[in-house]
N, C-alpha and C positions, 0 to 999 in steps of 0.2 A: 594445528589446533582443531582436532577432530572432536567436535562436541557430541555428535551423534554417530551411530553407525551409518554407513552409506545407504543402507536400505531404509532406515527410519527417516533420514534426511530426505531421501527421494520421495517418500510418500507424504511427508510434511509439505514439501514443495508442491507436489501435485494437488494436495488439498487446497493450499492457498491459491494456486493458479485457477483451480476449478471455480472457487467462490468469486474471485475477481472477474473471471470470464462471465459468470452469470450476471454480475452487475453491469458489465459492458453490453451484453446482449439485451438485457432489459431496457437499458437506455435506448438502444437501437429500435426496439419495439415501440417505445413511447414516441420516438422521432419518426415512426412509420417507415423505417428503412427496410429494404428487402433482405433476403437471406445473405447476400454478399456483404451488405453493410453490417448485418448482425455479426457475421463471422469476423469482419475486420475489427469492429469495436471490441468484441470479446477477446480476440487475440492481442490487440494492443493493450487493453486493460490488464490482462493477465501476465503478459510477457514484457511489456514496454519498460517497466522499471528495471527488471533484471538485465535486459538487453542494454539499456542506457548505462547501467553500472559497469557491466562487463566491458563495454567499448571504452569507457573512460579510464578504467584501471588497467586495460590491456589484456584482459582475459579473453583471448580470441582463439578459435571461434567461440562465440557466446554459448553458454550451456543450453540456452533455449533452442539452439540450432543443431546441437549434437545429440540430443536425447529425444527420441521419437515421442516418448510419453508427454514431453512438454508441448509438443505441437498438436498431439491428438486430444489432449485434455480440453483446450478451448473449443475444439470442434464438438466434443461431446456435450459441453455446456451449451453451445449454440443450438445443437439439436434438441436438447431438453427444453430450452426456452422457446424454440420455434414451434414445438408441438404443444407445450404445456404452459405457455406464458401466463394465462389467467390464474392457474393454480400457483405458479411461482410468485406472481405478484401478491397473492393472498398471504404468502408466508414471507413477505418482503422483510418483516421485522427480524425473522430468524436469519435471513440472508445477511442483514446488516450486522448481526451478531457474529456470524462466521467471517464477514468482511473485516470486522474488528480483530478477530483472531488472526486472519491473514496479515493484517497490518502489524500486529505484534511479532509474528514469526518473521516476516520479511525485513523489518527494521533491524532485527537481531542478526539474521543470516547475512544481510547486505553489509552491515558494519563489520562483521567478522571477516567476510571475504575480502573486503577492501583493505583491512589491516594485514591480512595474510599476503596481499600483493604489494606490501611495502608502503602504503599510505600512512600518514600521521594520524593521530587520534582525532583531531578536529575534522580532517578530510574524510575519515572513516565514518564519522557521524553524518556528514553530508551525503555520503554514498548510501548509508542506511536509510536516510530519508528518501533519497531518489529511488531506491529499490521498493520501498513501501508505497510511495505516492506518485512516482513518475508515470506509471501506467494510467492512473486516473486522470492526470493532467492531459496526457496525450489523447485519451478517450474524449474528454470534454472539448478539446480543441477541434478534433475531427467532427464532433457533433455540433460544432458552431455554438458552443456555450462558454461562458466565463468559467474557467476551472473552479471546481468546488473548493480547491485548496486556497483560492484567492478571495473567496466571497465571505464577507463578514456575517451574512445571514445564514450561514451553515455552521453546524457544530464543528468544533476544532477537530482537525484531522492530522495536520502536520505536527502539532505540539505533542500528542502522545507518541508519535514516531520518533521525534527528537529526544523525548525523555527516555524512551526505551533504548535508543542508540547511545545516548549519553551514559546510561547505566552500564552498557556493555563496555565502553571505553574505560570507565572508571574501574570496572572489574579487571580489565586487561592490565591497567596500570598497577593495580594491587595484586596482580598475578593470582586472581581468584576466579577466573572465568572457567566454568565447568558446564557440563550439560544441565546440572541443576540450577546454577546461578543464571545461566543464559535463559533457561526456562522462566525463571522469576522475572528477568528483565522483559521478556516477551509478555508475561502476564501483567506486568506493570503498565505497558503500553495498551494492552487489551482492556484492562479495567478502566484506565483513564478515558479511552474512547467510549466505552459503554456508559460511563458516568456523564460524559459530554452529551451523548444521545439522550440519556434519561433526563438530565436537568437543563438541556439546551445551552451548554457552555459555549461561548464564542470568544474569539480573540478580540481585544479592544481595538477600536478605530482611533484615528488621530485625535488628540486632545483638542477639544473645541473651546477656545478662550472667548470670553465676551469681548466685544469691541471696546476700545478706550472710551468712546463717546457714551456707550451704554453704561459703563461703569461710573462715569462722571455724573450721568443723569440720575 
């Protein structure tokens, strides 16, 4: 199921890795980590989701360890943030837009790869989510923070990824998955994430019922 040429896919992957790595390195700066900590958070954020997916589906050795570009790109992002983090912070809104684009891309490619390795449609959606959001969860855990994915006070992140991944499996079932339709699925996740950022959309918390005594009063 080759949706894109190998060259196009490679550059799309590197673009997503670069943006995710910047977000990890910026968090390290805010946490006052040294350059080693910056490198670790950048690498984990950029490559963690893909590594987790590949290990779970049996795609070993993982792509992140067999392509030198995948390893060098987080280092380049770390160097950029190390020297220019005030400037990068000022364009943080733009970085979040690119992060949303990476989310859309990775939820699609992760779902497709999992399906190619024999997983069912539901499991493929889970792997799409893991690809898109797994690195961010690992980043937050290493930085001693509650993962953004689990916090109600942060705009929805998992939901757009699940929607994009679900769109992919529906296209697979309908035998309509092409480079164009997969791009539309990625765009759907991208737009949902941008709308969540724009309007502050958040996932609902547990329903809070009033106590029986309060209702009787």
